[in-house]
N, C-alpha and C positions, 0 to 999 in steps of 0.2 A: 504494500500500500504506500501511498505518497505522503511526503512531508508537505503540509499545507500551511501557508502563512495567510491569515485573513487580516486585511486592513480595515479597521473600524468595528467598534463594539456596540453599534445600534442593534435593533431587533433583527435586521437582515444578517448582519455579521454573526450574531449569536446563534440564530437559527441555522445558518449555514454550518457553523462549527458543530452544532448538535447533530445535524444529519450526517455530516461527513465523518465525525468521530464515531457515530453509531455504525457507519459503514466500514470502520476499521482504520481510517486514515489517522496519521499523526498530526494533530491540528493545534495551532496556537493563534489566538486572537490578539491583535495589538491595537489598543484603544488610547487615543491621545489624551483624553480627559481622566480625571481622578476616578470616575465611576463609569460603568457601562450604561447603555440605554440611548445614547444620542439625543435626538429631539424628544424622546419619551423619557424625560428626566423628572426629578422631584426636587422641590425646595421646601425646607422646613423652617418656620419662623414663628415665634410667639405662640406656640401651641397649634399652629395651622400646618397642614401638609398639602402642598399644591402639586398637582400634575402640571408640568411645564410644556406639554406638547399634546399628543393625541388624547382625545377625550370621548370619542364615539366608538363603541364596540359594535361593529356591524359585521355581516358575513360570518356568523358563528360557525358555519360548516367548514370554513377554511381553517379557523383555529382548531376545531375539533380534529380535522384531518391531520394537521401538523402534530398535535399531541398524540394521536394514534400512531403515527409513524415513529414516535419516540417511545411507544409502549405504554402510554398513559391516556388520559382523557382530560377535556376541559373541566369536567365536574370534579375530577381528582385534584386538579391544579389550582382552580379558581373558584371563588364564591360569587357566581354570576347572579345578578338581579335583573329581571326584565322590567324596564321602565314603562310606567303607565300613568298618564299618556307618554308617548315617546318624546314629544317636545311641544313647545308653545311658540307661536309666532305673534309678534306685535307689529302692527302696521302704522306707519306715520299718519297722523291726523285721524286715526280711528280708535275709539275707546275700547272696543271689544276685541280681546285676543282670540286666536284660533288655536285650539288644542288638537293635536293630531295623535290619534290612538295608534298603538303598535299592532293593529290588525286592520285588514282592508274593509271589513264590514262597517266598523265605526268610522273609519276614515271616509268611506263613501258617504255615510250619513252626514258627516260634517261638510263635505263638498256639496251635497244636495241642498243643505240648508242655505248655502250661499248662492248657488246657481242651479235652478231646476234642470234636471237631466244630467248634471255633472256627476252625480253618484254612479249612474250606470256607465258613463264614459270613463270614470276612474277605474271601475272594475275592468273594462276593456283595456285601458292603458296598462294596468298592472298585469293582466294576462299577457300582453305583449312583452312587458318588462320581464316577467318570469320566464317566458319562452326564450328571450334573448339571453337572459342570465344562464340558463341551462346550456345553451349553445356555446356561450363564452367559456363556462367552466369545463365543458367537454372537449372543446376544440381550440380555444384561443389563449386563455389565461395561463394554462400550464404548458404552453407551447413556446419554445424559443425561436421558432420559425427557421431553424437551421435546415429543415427538410421540407421543401415545398409540397411533397406528396401528402403531408399530414393535413393539408387543406383540401386536397382533391378527393374528398370522401362524400358519399351520398348525403348525409345530413347537412353538410355545408353547401354542396352543389345545388341541392333542391331549394335552398334559400338564398342563392347568390344574388338574385334580383332585389329581394328585400334588403339584404345586407348592404348592397350598393346604395340603395336609397337612404338607409339609416346612416351610412358613412358620409354621404354628400349633403344631406339636409341638416341644417343647424338645429340644435335642441330647442331653441326658443320658437322656431317656426313649427316644429313638430307639435309642441305643446299648444301653440296658438290655434292650430287647426282643430283642436279638440275642446278647448276651454276659453271662455270669453272673459270671465272676471279676472282682473289683474292680480288679485290676491292668490287665486288658485294657480295662475301661471308662475307666480313667484315661488310658491311652495314646491312646485315640480321642477323649476329651473335652478333653484339654489344649489342642489347637489353638484352642479358644475364647479362650484368653488372648491369642493372636496377634491376635484380633479385638477385644480390649479388653473382654471380658466373661467370664462363667462358663458352664460347660456347661448349667446349669439355665436360663439366660436367653437363650442363643444359639438362634436357630431351627435346626431340624435340617437345613435347606437347607445349612448350613455343614458338614455331614459331608463335603462336597466337599474340605475341607482335607486329608483323609487321602490323597486322590489325589496331592497335590503331594509329600508326603514318602515315601509307600510305593509309589507308581507312578512318578512322574517322577524321584524321587531328590533328594538333598540335595547341594548344591554349595558350593564356596568359591572366591572369587577370590584367587589368590596375591598377597600384598602387602597384603591386607585390603580392607575395603569402601570405603576411601578411593580405591582404584583405580577403582571404579565411578563415584564422584563426579567424580574427575579426568577420566575419559573423557567423561562427559556434559558437563562444563564446557568441555573442549577442543573437543568437537564443536559446542557452541553458539557459541564464539568463532570457530571456523573458518567457521561459517555466516554470521558477521557480527554476532552479538550482542555487546554490551558488558556487562561486569560491574563494578559499583561496590561495593566493600566499605566497612565502617565508615560505612554510610549508613543511619541509622535513620529509617525513614518514620514521620512523625507524623500525617499526614492524607492522605486521598484527596480531591482537589478535585472537587466536584459542581456543575455549572452547568446549570440548566434540566433537571434530572433525569438528567443524563448525566455519566459520569466523564470528566474533562478534564485529569487530571494528578495529581501528588502533591507533597507537601512533605516534605523530609527534612533531617535534621541530619547534618553530617559529623563526623569525629572531633574537630574543634575546637569543635563546637557551633554552627557557622555554618549558617544556614538556606539551603536551596536550593529554588526552585520550578521544577518540571519540567512542561511542557505535554505532553499525550499525547492521542491519539485513542481509545486503549483502555488500560484498566488491568486487570492480572491480579493478584489477590492470592493468593499461595501461602503466605501467613501463616495462622495459626490463624483459622478463620472467626469464632469468638467475639471474638478480638482485632480483626479487621477490622470487625465489626459494631459493637462497643461502644467502640472506641478510635480507629479511623481514619475512620469515616463520621460525618457530622453526624447528630444525632438524627432529623431528619425523613426521612433516607434509609435508616434501618435497617429490616430486614424482620422482626425478631423482638423481642418485648418482653422485659423483664427477667424477668417471670414465666415465660415459656416457657423461658428458659435455666435457671431454677431447677428446672424439671421435667425437664430433660434429664439424660442419663447421660454423664458425662465420660470413662468408662473408668477403668482403674486408674492409680495413680501407680507409681513404682518407686524403689527405692534401688539404685543401681549401685555395684559395687565392682570396681575394677581393681587387680589384684595381680601384682607381679613376684615370682616364687617361686624360691628356690635349690633346685637338684636337679630330678629328674624326677618326674612324676606319672602313671605309667601306669595308675593306678586310674581316671582320668578320660579319656573320649574327647574328640574335638573338640567334640561337643555332649553334655552330660549333664544330665538332668532328675532332680530329687529330689521325690518325691511323698509327702505325709503320709497317715497313716491317716484322720485327720478331714477328709477331702476336702471334703465339703459345708460343714462348719463353717469350714474355711479360706477358702473362697470367700465365705462369708457375712460374715466379718470384713473382707474387702476391699470387697465390693459391697453389704452389707446396710444396714439403716436406722441402725444404730449402729456405724459402721465403726471398726476398730482394726487395729493391725499384728499379723498372725498370727505365732505363735511356738510350734513351728517352722513354717516356711513351705514351701510347695511352690515351689521355686525352680529357677533355671536357671544352669548353668555352661558357659561356652565356654572351651575350651583350644585356641586357634588354633595354638599352638606345636607341637601334635601333627601338624599338617599343613604349617605354614609356618615354617621355621627363621629367617626374616628378622624375626620379630616379638619375638624374645627373644635375649639374649646366649647364647653357648654355655654349656651346663650349667645353664640356667634355663628356667622355664616362664612363660607368659603366661596369666593367668586373667581372665575377665570374668564377673562374677556379677550376676544380675538378681533382686532380691527384690520380688515384687509387693506393693504396699501401697495403702491408699486414696489417691485423688486429693485430697491435702490439703497445701497448701504449709506449713502450720504444723508439719509433721513436720520441716522444716528443710532446711538446705543442707549439702552435703558439703564436703570439703577434702582436702588432701594430707597424708599421714603422720599421720592422726588429728586433723587440725585442723578438721574439720567440726563441726556442731552435735552436742551429746551424743546426742540421740535418733537421728540418722543413724548416728553411729559405733557406737552400741549395736546397731543393726540389723545393721550390717556385721560386728561382732564375733560376733554370734549366728550369722550365715550362715557365717562361716569355721569356727566351732566345729561347726556342723551338717555341713558338707562333710567336715571332718576325721574326725568320728565315723562318718558313713554310708559314706564312701569308704575308710576305713581308713588315714588319713594323720594319726596322732595329733600329729605335730610340725608341722603345716601352719602354724599361726600363727607359730611360731618361725622358719620359713624365709622369711617375707615380707620382701623387701628394698625393694620399692616399693609404695606404697598410695595410692589416691585414691578418694574416694567422691563420689557425686552424689545429691542428694535432690530431692524434689518442688519445693521452692522454687527450685532451680536451673533446672528445666524452665520454671517460670513466668518467672523473670528472664531467662534466656538465649534462650528461644524463644517468649515470650508465650503459653505453653501454658495453656489454660483450666484453672484449679484445679490446676495442676501436673501434669496428665495426661501420662503418658509416651508414649502411643500416639495418642490421639485419641478422639473420641466412640465409645462402645461400639456394637458391631454387634448391638444388640437389635432386635427387629422394628420398633419405631417409629423407628429410626435406620438402617434398611437400605434399599438400592435407592432407589426414587423418594421414600421418606420421609426420606432422609438430607440432601437438598438438591439444588440444581441447579448446573450449571456456570455458567450466566448468572444474574446477580442479578435478582431479581424486582422490585426497587424502583429500581435505578440502571441506566440504559442504558449499554452499553459497559463494564460491570464484570463480570469473570469470576473464578471461583475455581478453584484447583488445590491438590492436596495431600491429606494423610491425613484432614483434617477435612471434606472434601466427598465427592462421588461419585467413584469407587466405594467408597473407604474406606482402611483402614489397611494399611500395608506398602509396601515399595519398588515392587513390581510395580503396585500400585494407584495409587501416585503417578505412575508413568510413564503409566498409562492416563488419569489425570486430566489430564495435560498434553495427551494426544492429543484428549481431549474438547474442550479449549479450541481446539486447532487445527481440529477438525471444525466447531466453532461459527463460527469466523471464516471458514472456507471456505463456510459455509452448508450443510454436509452434515448431514442429520438422520437418517441410517440408524442401525441398531442395532449394526452390526459395526465392526471396526477399519478404518482407512484402508488402501487398496490399497498394497502395497509396490512399490518400483521394480523394474524388471526385473533379472534376475540380472546382466546385463551391467553395469548401473550400480552394483550392489552390490559387484562384485569389481574394478571398474576402479581 
């Protein structure tokens, strides 16, 4: 078996380590920061425990499949709670919120109450989303597209016309043909943000996202998303992988066109050279290509990167708040009236920070009492902004750059006004902000992007990249910046794609799971 060096200890790097170690490889993960997890980090302050990144547990079958590959199950590893309602939406200049249940029947009733006939059309929309999801899971998401024959199969060929239309028609037009009320269009279009783009730029293929929240349901791991990271890291170590933190990889060694190790600096700045038979970079692909590989080994030119879409940046605001906030659910979305203009300010040719913004608020203390002291609430706010490190860095208790703190102040005031909590700012006892420059500095994120390259057509599926490097033998990629894409479930799948590649498996579907006996033993 091979000696494998993995660059980056986010969930993709850890999951790759777990799967490869279980296959018998000699695996070591090198993480630049003090702790593993990448964007899925944790910050503790004043008795509060904040998730600093992912906060939506969607696509539970992908998590379950990964855990089964590791001989366990999601139920054994996590204490999952189904959120009900799944989330709340607040609309600008409208007093009534819209609560969306985690099942289609009640969601359809909510749509019907707003627009007669919309309930039936939502059922049809979700039928289409479910069919597209199943096609994606069976033929696209677990496919690194290295073998064109994997797409030349009857289930795909029979739907080639429909797939073509879904790829070429923008999501917002697909939705507008079915629903008139702007609020319903916003609810169905907003998942494009989870894909790093806008409803007008995302292919309508991604209407499948609504299957995950309105059919599968929205879940939360008690203790926070750090529980997911800790479980994957533990499984990797139990399988035999080693994890080295405070290890900043500075280059990938390439000899005769093949990856043959890495060079890293430890916390004291001492250089270490590591030999390997295989290198897996779970770091940002742009960082890998432009900073870790020698120029002759890079697969993309600077010009091609300038033409690419990095996805949105974000200002994150973590707030410890005195008193209760029943006006907010575990997940609450705030949608502005100038929907299209809002997205244009983030993704357009002359980007700027939207004000007010269509933003997201997570209140995990609504579900999990361990994340806040008694009598207090834990809030995590995400404000989408352009991917631009010049917006600045955040800080604790208002110590971030002025531009970042102004964005945070505006978001707090917006939540206070829209949710009916006029004294919200006065009740904040803990505050921390994170800006695009933090994403760039802490995670080597291209242009300070919060999520990864946008899922526009030219950066989706086989156009997004490949698991195996096209220019360096024995170099592989995992994580949100390669196939299949953004989000924790996609990162787990990207790890599996590496495992499939090293096994020599070229099929389109997921790896076969162990028998029930080995899972429950």
